[in-house]
C-alpha positions, -999 to +999 in steps of 0.1 A: -657-428-339-683-407-354-683-369-349-713-369-334-701-399-309-676-375-297-679-347-275-644-338-273-619-346-303-582-336-304-561-342-332-524-336-329-524-313-304-493-298-292-487-271-266-453-257-265-445-227-234-414-204-234-393-202-204-371-175-213-352-188-245-359-225-239-392-242-258-407-265-229-432-291-245-459-297-226-481-319-252-470-337-282-492-344-302-521-363-290-552-371-305-581-386-293-618-391-290-639-388-257-675-404-261-702-388-253-723-394-218-690-414-208-670-417-175-635-405-188-606-406-172-568-385-183-545-405-162-509-401-155-478-387-128-469-349-120-456-338-152-471-357-177-490-330-195-521-338-180-528-304-162-525-291-195-541-313-215-569-306-192-569-266-196-572-273-235-603-296-229-620-268-207-611-249-233-590-224-208-559-230-223-552-236-263-529-257-284-498-241-300-510-261-330-534-290-337-569-289-336-597-292-305-632-296-312-658-297-286-696-306-289-684-303-326-672-266-329-635-259-338-628-238-309-597-223-326-622-202-349-641-183-319-623-149-309-616-148-270-652-133-258-664-161-281-647-190-262-657-178-231-694-177-237-688-209-253-671-221-222-697-208-197-725-230-221-708-261-227-685-268-199-692-274-162-662-275-139-658-296-105-627-294-084-606-309-053-608-280-036-643-272-039-640-237-045-673-223-037-681-188-029-675-186+011-704-154+012-731-176-009-751-202+004-753-237-012-782-223-030-766-190-045-736-209-051-752-230-075-778-204-088-745-187-099-737-196-132-774-194-146-773-154-128-738-149-150-752-160-180-787-140-174-815-164-169-846-149-157-851-151-114-879-177-114-862-199-135-832-197-122-843-204-086-867-234-100-833-250-116-813-242-083-837-260-063-843-291-085-808-294-088-800-292-045-829-317-045-808-339-071-780-339-048-798-346-016-795-307+000-827-293-001-823-289+038-788-273+036-796-246+012-793-217+033-755-229+049-729-211+037-698-233+026-680-235+062-718-249+076-709-277+051-691-309+052-665-321+021-690-341+008-719-317+011-697-288-002-686-316-033-724-320-037-729-283-044-701-282-067-715-310-089-751-293-083-735-259-097-714-277-122-745-292-140-770-268-135-763-255-169-767-290-184-729-286-199-717-310-231-694-320-205-680-318-170-644-316-161-638-329-125-600-325-114-592-349-086-629-343-070-624-371-045-589-360-035-602-341-001-627-365+006-621-396+033-629-430+015-667-433+025-674-395+017-656-404-019-675-436-024-706-418-022-694-387-043-687-412-072-720-429-066-736-401-070-716-382-103-730-417-115-763-411-112-763-379-124-743-392-161-774-417-162-800-394-156-790-363-167-771-380-199-740-359-191-702-368-199-681-362-167-642-362-177-620-368-145-583-363-135-578-386-108-554-408-088-583-424-072-580-464-076-617-464-063-628-435-092-608-449-118-629-485-110-658-466-127-636-460-156-652-466-192-624-448-209-591-443-195-565-417-215-529-421-196-506-398-203-467-394-200-443-371-212-464-351-232-478-379-252-509-403-246-498-436-239-523-459-237-561-455-246-585-484-226-620-488-236-635-507-200-669-514-220-689-506-187-709-474-198-742-479-189 
C-alpha cells in the first residue's frame, strides 16, 4: 500500500510494560497499514493487546520500539506538546460510555473541541450546528446529556468526534451500551458520515452487527497480529 493510501502505518511496534522487576510484553512487533476512508476493525479477546494498540494508534501512548506514522507523520519525532496538538487535530474519539460533558448542552459538547483549538465563535457555532443537523439532533441542541437517550448521546459523540474533520476516528466499542435497533442506527449513521466526509473509522468491537460492515479486519491475539482480512466492501 502506498504511503498516501495509509492513514495509519505501524512498523514492528513493540510495547512492553514494567511490572516491578518483570517486563510484560503487550505488543510483539505488530505491523500493518490502515487504509484511508475505510471502516477498519481491530478485534481480539480481553488481554490480547488490543487496548494497548488502540492507545498507540490514538497517540495516547507511545511504542517501546518500532514506528507509528499517522497521516504521514512519524509520531516519535514530536515532543509531548506537539503530540497533544497533533492528536487534537488528527484524531477523533468515540467511546462506549459516550464521555459527554454533563453540564454542557448537546450543542456545547459538539462545539467544545473547536473551543479548545481557538476557532472563532461564529465559525464554531456554524460548524456545531451543521454537525448536529448531520446527525439529526438539531431539535435537541439545548438538551443536556441526562435528557438524551443512549442513541442520542452517541450521535452527539459522533458529531463531536467529526467536527474537527480529523484524519480518522477511533471508536472503542461504540455500540456496546445500545440496544440492537439503536446500535444498527448508529452504525448506519457512521457509514453515512464515512461516505459524506471521507472519514476513516477505526473500531475496537465485539459487536457482530458492526463487524459485518468491516472493510478491513485486524485480529490481535497475545500481542501479535494473527490475521488481516480485506473484505472488499468499501463504498
